[in-house]
N, C-alpha and C positions, 0 to 999 in steps of 0.2 A: 360275561361276554356274550355276543350274539352269534347265532348260527342259523342255517336254513333248515326248515322242516322238510320232510319228504313231500315232493310235489303232489302226491296223491292224498296227503293228509287233509282232513276237513277243517283243521285248525289253522287259522291265518296267523295268529300271534299267541305264543305260549310264554308266560312269565312265571318263573319258578324261584321262590325264595329270594326275591330281589331286594337288596338293601343298598343304601347309599349313605355314607357317613362323611360329614365335613368336620374339619378341625377348626375350632373357633379360638382365636387368640385375643386376649384382653388388652395386650400391649404389643406394638410392632416389634419391640425388642425380644418378646417371647418367641417370635418366629425364628429369629436368629439363634436364640438359645436352643430351640428345639432341633435346629440343624447341626449345632456344634456339640452341645453338652452330652447327649446320649452316646455319641461316638467316643468321647473322652471317658465316660463312665464305663463303657464296655472295654475300653483299652485298659483301664485300671481295675476291671472286674468288680465294679460297684453296681448295686441294684439300679434298674432303669428308673428314669424320672421323666415325666412329660409336662410340657408347659402350655398345654391347650385343653379345651373342653371338647367333648364329642357331641356333635349334633346329628342325629339320625333323621335325615329328610325322608327316607323310606326304610321300613324295617320288616323284612320277611314277607314281601307282597307276592302273592301267587294268583293267577287267573288265566283263563283261556278265552280267546276271541275266535269264534268260528267264521269260516268264509261266508261272506254275504251279510254278516251282522253289522249293525250300527250300535256301538257301545258308547254311552256317555259316562264321563268321569266328573264327579262333582265333589265339592268340599270347600272348606274355608280357605282363605289365603294362608299359605304356609303349610298346607296339608300334604304337599308333595306331588301335586298334579303335574306341574310343568317339569319337575325333575323326572317323573316317570316317563313323560312323552319324549324328553330329550334322550333318555337311555334307550327307549324303543327305537328311536330314529338313529341311534349310534353317535350322537354328538356329545354324549356324556358316558363315562365308564362307570359301571356299578362297582361298589365295594365288594359285594358278594352276590351270588345268585346267577341266573342265566335268563337270556331272552332268545327265543327262537321265532323266526318269521318265515312265512311262505308267500313269496311274491315281491314285486317292486313296491317300495314305500315312497310316497310323496308327502311332504309335511309342510304345514303352514304354522310355524311357531311364532316366536317374537318377531315383530315387524323389523325387517332389515337383516334378520339372521340369514347368513349365507350370501349376502350381497357385499360386494366390494364398493364402498362409497365413491372411490375414485374412478371406477369403471362406468361406462355408459350403460343405459338400460339394455341396449343390444348386446353388449359384452356380457352383462350379467345373465341375460337369457341363455346365451350359449354356455356360460360357465355352469349355471344351475342345472340346465337340462342335461349337460354331459355328466355331471355328478350323479344325476338320477338315472343314467344308463343309456341316454340317446347318443347316437353317433352324429358327427357333424352333418352328414347327408340328411339324416332324419330331422335335425334341427332346421336345416336350410328349408326343407319342404314344409315345415310347420310354422316357420317364423312369422309369416304374414297373418296366420290365424291367431297366433299368440299376441301379436301387436294389435290386431283388431279387437280381441277379447279385452285386453288391458285398456285400450282406448285412451291413451295418454298423449296422442298426437306426436308432435315433433320432439317431445321430451324423451322419447325412446332413444334419441341420439345424444342426450345430455347426461352428465355424471349423476349417479343416484343420490349423491350428497345434496343435490338441488331439489330433490323430490319432497313433497309433502307426505305425511303418513298415509293418506288416502291413495296417492299415486303409487307408493311403495306396495301397498296391499294389492292394488290392481295388477301390478306387474308380477308379484309373487304368486297370486292365485292363477293368473293367466298361464304361468309356466306349469304349475302342477296339474292344471286342467288339460294339458296337452302332452303329457308324457306317458300315457297308457299305464297309469299306476294300478296296482291290484289293491293296495291298502292306502287309505288317505287318513292322515293325522292332522287334525285341525284344533289349534288352541283358540283363545278368544279374540284373535286378531280381527275377525269379521266385524267386531263392534265399532271399528273406526270407519267403515265404509259408508259412502253416501247411499241414499235410498235406492237409486237406480241400480248401482252396482251390487248392493246387497241382494236385491231381488234376482239379479242375474246369477249370482253365486248360489243362491238357494235353489234355483231351477237346475243348475248343474249338479249340486249335491243330491237333490232328490232323484235325479236321473242316474247318477253314479251309484246310489244306494240300492238300485234294482239288482245290480250284479256284483258290486264291489264291497269291500270291507272298510268301515269308517270308525275311527277312534276320535271322539268328540269331547272336548273339555269346555265347560261353560259354567258360569254362575247363574245363568238363566234357566231356572228349573222348568219353565214352560217350554223352552227349546228342547230340553232333554226328553221330556214326555212326548213332545210332538215328533221328534226326529229319531229317537233311539228305541231299539228293541230290548236292550239290556242296559243296566246302569251299575256303576261302582262308586261307592262313597268312601273317600279317603279321609281319615282323621288322624292328624299327628303322625303321618307316615305309615299308618296301618289301614288295612281294609276293614272298615267298620260294618259295611253291609253291601251285598250285591244281589242282583235279581231284577225283577220287573221294575221299570223306571218309577211307576206310580208308588210302589211300596218303598223303594229306596228314598225317594224324595220326601215322602211323608215322614220317614224316620229322620231324615236330615233336618227337616223343618222343625220337628218336635224337639230334637236336641239343640237346635239353634235357638229356638224360643226359650227353651228351658234355661240355657246358659245366660240369656239376656234378661231373664225375668227378675224384676225387683220384688222381693217378698216383704219388704218393710216400708213404712212411710206412705202406705196407700191412703188415698183420700176417699172417704165414704160419704155419699150424698145423704141428705135427710131422707130416710125410708118412706116418709109420708108424701114425698114429692112424686108426682106422676107426670111423665113427659108424654104429651099427646099432640103431635104436630100434624094437622090435617090440611089438605088442600081445600080451598073454598069451592063454591059452586062454579060451574062452567067447565071449560075444556080440561081434560086430564093432563096435568103437568106435575112434575116432581115438586112436592111441597117444600123442599129445601132450595128450590131453584134461585130465589132472590138472595138467600144467604150465600150460596155457593158462588153465584155470579158476581157478588160484591167482594169476594175474597180472592186470594192468589190461586185457588183451586178451580177457577172458572176454566171450562174445557175449551181453551183457545186453539183453533185449528187453522194453520196456514195452508192455503191452496196454491200450489205452484202452477206455472204456466204450462199449457198443453204443448207438447213437442211432437210434431207429426212424424219424426223419423225414428220412433222407438221400435224395438225389436218386435217381431210378430210372425205370423204365418197365414196362409190361405191361398186361394186360387188367384186372387188379384182381380176378380171380376167386379169388385166393388171395394171402396176404401173408406175407412173412418177418417174424417177430415177435422173433427173437432170434438172435444169432450170438456164440458164446463160444469161447474156447480153454480146454480142460480138461486136467488131468493124468490119469494112467492110472487114478486112482480116481474120476474124474468131478468133481473139485473145480475150480471156476472159477479161472483164473489171471489175476492182474494183472501178473505178471512171470514171464518164462520165459527160459531160456538156450538159445541155438542149439546143436543137436546132441542135444537131449533129445527123448524121445517125448512127443507131445501128441495131443489129440483136438480136432478142429475140429467144433463142434456147430452145426447150423443148424436152427432150429425154425420151422415154417410153420403157418399156419392156413388151412384150405380153406373157401371160401365156397360151393363146389359140389362135386359128386363129381369126383374126379380118378382116371382109370382107369389111366394109365401115367405116374406122376409121375417127374420127373427133377430132382434137386437137385444143384447144382454150385457151385464157387467158383473164383475166380482171384486169385492172390496177385501184386500189382503193385508195382513200385518207383515212385519219385516221378515218373518220366517216363511212367508208364502202361505200361511194358513188363511183359508177363506173365512173372514169374519161374518160376512153376509153377501148376498147377491140376488139377482133376479133377471128375468127377461120378459119379452113381450108375448111369448107364445100363447100362454093360457088366455090372456085377455083378447087375443085376435084369432084363435084357432078356428072359429066358425065364420069369421069375416076378415080374411087376410087382406092386408093393405098392399096391393100390388104397386110396384114402383117401376116406371119406365126408364129405359136407357138414358143416361146423361141427366137424370133428375136426382134431386136431393131427397134423402129420407131422414126424418128427425124423430128420435125417440126421447121421451121425457118421463122420468121416474120421480114422482113426488112422494116424499117420506120424511119422517122425523129422524134426523141424524142421531144415532146413538151416542151416548157419552163414552169416550174412548180413552184407554190408558195412554200415557205419554209415549211418543215414539213416532217413527215414520211408517206410512202406509202407502200402498199403491192401488190404483183402480185399473183393472184390466177390462177392456171393452171388446165386443165381438159382434160381427154381422154374418148371418148365415141365411140359407134358403132351404125350406123344407119343414120338417116337424121336429119335435123335441128329441125323438129317438133316431130319426133318419134325415140328415141334412148335409148340405155342402157348406163348408166353412169358407166364406169369401175373404174375410179379414179378421184376424185375432190380433189385437195389440196388447202386449204384456203390461207395460207400464204407461198406460195412456195418460194417467194423471197421478201426481204424487201429492200427498198431504202430510203435514207434520203437526202432531199434537204437542203443544208446548207445556200444557199443565192439565191436571186431571184430578177429579175426586174419586176415581175408580181405585179401589184397594186390591181387588182380586178379579180374575176372569178376563175374557177377551174384550168385554165391553160392559157398560153399565146400563141399567134400565131405570126409568123414572119410578120412584117410590110414591104410590098414591097416599099411603098413610104409614107412619111409624109410631108405635105406642110402646112406652116403657112404663110398667106399673109395678109398684112394690105392694105385695099383698100378704 
């Protein structure tokens, strides 16, 4: 059962000896037998008999989560992650053990959980927010902000059963983002969001993590390392390891690879064969480029259309009016391949004189991690390019696009006036451009780099 910790306690969540057992029936008739036969056997004073097998989804799990911590929970499918979260949130009752919490909990578990499909989005907002502790007056005052965050338009007045999974995620996250929660519990639901909304969620999460407590479940080990201060590895309902995310994930990957390793039937190449694939003379390019680009691993990157109304901030004395990816001839690209030379063009309109303009960009992955970025400051610090009122300012960054892992990415663009350390931000646009990587040869890391030479020798 759950109870509240003392409000002064530094522990936000305390789990002690938590276990959950399910009864597994091999035949529907066994369920009926289990309901009737034991009662008859007790009546006639016969030894008990059960018609089910026990499955322990969790078995004697204990840990503490301190206030302000972000804790990641990882493990294979069926390891007990979702069961644990449901019990912490109070939607599932433990077989034994206790859970104590300190503060208001908001949860984003399975999509649609807590929603009545027959109710409209508006009705579900009021229902969910009231369950999380808000009064009707508080919900009234926050409803417009919730609807704006969800950004599902007129569907807010339609039954939830008509929603797509993405719309359902938008509404659910919008509610938990506006209930003043102390503890946020997030399952892997964010995986279904579109790139724009995922970036919005990550900005909210990173801001919430500065003061709040987060319990985060994911199969994405990179997300756990990037977001979490602690990690817990569950294996078959038991805590296999806990501690620093890097150490826990290394242990998880080692056990995962070990269990999948095939130890027989290996094919050994002729030891006298040496593989030496080199690039030819000329420009430095990956010597595997022709092979990769002729395969399904070619790093195909879709470039979405610039939307001028994306979220951002700044004084408003200038505005970013266009962000495009161009080829070397200046032609706008809707599709590009990783490893190719590109130009990132950012066009701005000045509403006042700008004496020392700085234009920059950040290329971010779906978690909001900055993969790479740059600005114009160093190139023009001794010869600032002043722009007059009502004139356009164009910045172009020419570079070789790295090879990227599959997934969605966003490009944030910014325009400021001043120096690197002391400037006025005129316009920062969070998701100025979205790109989607459809295929990749990158196995590990945030991006791939061209390999000038790879040699394999048997000696």
